[in-house]
C-alpha positions as CSV (number, residue, x, y, z in Angstrom):
1,M,-52.9,113.9,82.4
2,R,-55.2,110.9,81.7
3,K,-56.0,108.0,84.0
4,P,-53.3,105.6,82.7
5,E,-50.7,108.3,83.1
6,L,-51.9,109.1,86.6
7,A,-51.9,105.4,87.5
8,A,-48.3,105.1,86.3
9,A,-47.3,108.1,88.4
10,V,-49.0,106.7,91.5
11,A,-47.4,103.3,90.9
12,D,-44.0,104.8,90.6
13,K,-44.5,106.9,93.8
14,T,-46.0,104.1,95.9
15,G,-44.4,100.9,94.6
16,L,-47.8,99.5,93.6
17,S,-48.3,97.8,90.2
18,R,-49.9,100.0,87.5
19,D,-53.0,97.7,87.6
20,K,-53.4,98.1,91.4
21,A,-52.8,101.9,91.2
22,S,-55.5,102.0,88.5
23,E,-57.9,100.1,90.8
24,V,-57.2,102.5,93.6
25,I,-57.9,105.5,91.4
26,T,-61.1,103.9,90.1
27,A,-62.2,103.2,93.7
28,V,-61.6,106.8,94.7
29,T,-63.5,108.2,91.8
30,D,-66.4,105.7,92.4
31,Q,-66.7,106.9,96.0
32,I,-66.6,110.6,95.0
33,S,-69.4,109.8,92.4
34,A,-71.4,107.9,95.0
35,A,-71.2,110.7,97.5
36,A,-72.3,113.2,94.8
37,A,-75.2,111.0,93.9
38,R,-76.3,111.0,97.6
39,G,-76.0,114.8,97.6
40,E,-72.9,114.8,99.9
41,D,-69.8,117.0,99.5
42,T,-66.4,115.3,99.4
43,T,-63.5,117.2,100.9
44,L,-59.9,116.2,100.4
45,I,-57.9,118.5,102.8
46,G,-55.4,120.6,100.9
47,F,-56.7,119.4,97.5
48,G,-60.3,120.7,97.3
49,T,-64.0,120.0,97.7
50,F,-66.4,118.4,95.3
51,N,-69.9,119.6,95.8
52,I,-73.4,119.6,94.2
53,R,-74.6,122.8,92.6
54,S,-78.1,123.5,91.5
55,R,-79.0,125.4,88.4
56,E,-82.3,127.1,88.1
57,A,-84.6,126.7,85.2
58,R,-84.1,129.3,82.5
59,D,-84.9,130.3,79.0
60,G,-82.5,129.7,76.2
61,R,-82.4,129.9,72.4
62,N,-82.0,127.3,69.8
63,P,-79.0,128.5,67.8
64,Q,-80.3,127.1,64.5
65,T,-83.8,128.5,64.6
66,G,-83.6,131.3,67.2
67,A,-86.6,129.8,68.9
68,T,-86.9,130.3,72.7
69,I,-86.7,127.0,74.6
70,K,-87.1,126.2,78.3
71,I,-84.0,124.7,79.9
72,P,-85.1,122.7,83.0
73,A,-83.5,123.0,86.4
74,S,-80.6,120.7,86.9
75,K,-77.8,119.7,89.3
76,T,-74.1,119.5,88.5
77,V,-70.9,118.7,90.3
78,G,-68.6,121.6,91.2
79,F,-65.1,121.7,92.5
80,K,-63.4,124.3,94.7
81,A,-59.7,124.1,94.9
82,G,-58.1,124.0,98.4
83,K,-55.4,126.4,99.6
84,A,-52.5,123.9,99.1
85,L,-53.6,123.2,95.5
86,K,-54.0,126.9,94.8
87,D,-50.6,127.7,96.3
88,S,-48.9,124.9,94.3
89,I,-49.9,126.4,90.9
90,R,-49.0,130.0,91.7
């Protein structure tokens, strides 16, 4: 499901216009992104938790040349599904 499809589903369920539903979805994703940028977790009870995960520096290989390269440490966003979400897909 893409964002326009999600906005249409939210609009149908809540009675909002599709444009307003799209604005709400954008606001939610912006706030989750802002919290991640600050290093904060975002928990939606029953849905799941978005958190920041750290990756250590490591050695890798260039697939074209086979040369060893250094991959720097980085941060990424992780998601852990909540119990209600897990139960709904079983």
